[in-house]
C-alpha positions, -999 to 999 in steps of 0.1 A, spaced: 135 -122 46 130 -124 15 96 -111 0 107 -112 -40 78 -114 -58 52 -117 -29 21 -90 -31 18 -77 0 -12 -54 10 -11 -26 41 -38 -5 53 -32 26 72 1 27 51 1 62 46 10 73 75 28 65 111 33 24 123 15 15 82 42 41 70 76 23 84 58 -10 72 55 -9 36 95 10 38 101 -26 55 83 -44 33 97 -28 1 136 -29 10 127 -63 19 117 -66 -24 81 -69 -17 53 -52 -42 33 -32 -21 -5 -21 -25 -10 7 2 -44 18 10 -55 49 28 -87 66 35 -84 96 21 -62 114 27 -41 128 -6 -18 150 16 -1 118 35 -8 97 -1 15 130 -16 40 132 14 35 87 9 47 85 -26 78 112 -18 91 93 3 93 62 -17 104 74 -47 134 51 -55 112 22 -50 94 31 -87 74 7 -97 75 -16 -69 44 -3 -48 8 13 -56 -13 32 -37 -52 14 -33 -83 44 -19 -108 26 4 -118 30 38 -120 -2 53 -140 8 85 -171 2 64 -170 -3 27 -168 -33 22 -182 -37 -9 -152 -12 -18 -125 -39 -3 -131 -67 -14 -132 -45 -53 -98 -37 -34 -86 -71 -32 -101 -83 -64 -76 -59 -84 -47 -71 -64 -51 -108 -71 -61 -101 -110 -33 -77 -109 
């Protein structure tokens, strides 16, 4: 599956399954918005792991579980981009 020119948001993208999904999507050509709640250490490790995809992903810090307005603002950022 070719995902060139697709923009995809992955929540929980800095650890576990989410991090694996991010890598798969990048390998298929997508631009990936990587959402994380607050773990800066995981964000930094993920950034290091993805260096070869520089320019093809962006981190978005937001708590999707209870900050509806904040998350909606992040979605608006993606749509404008």
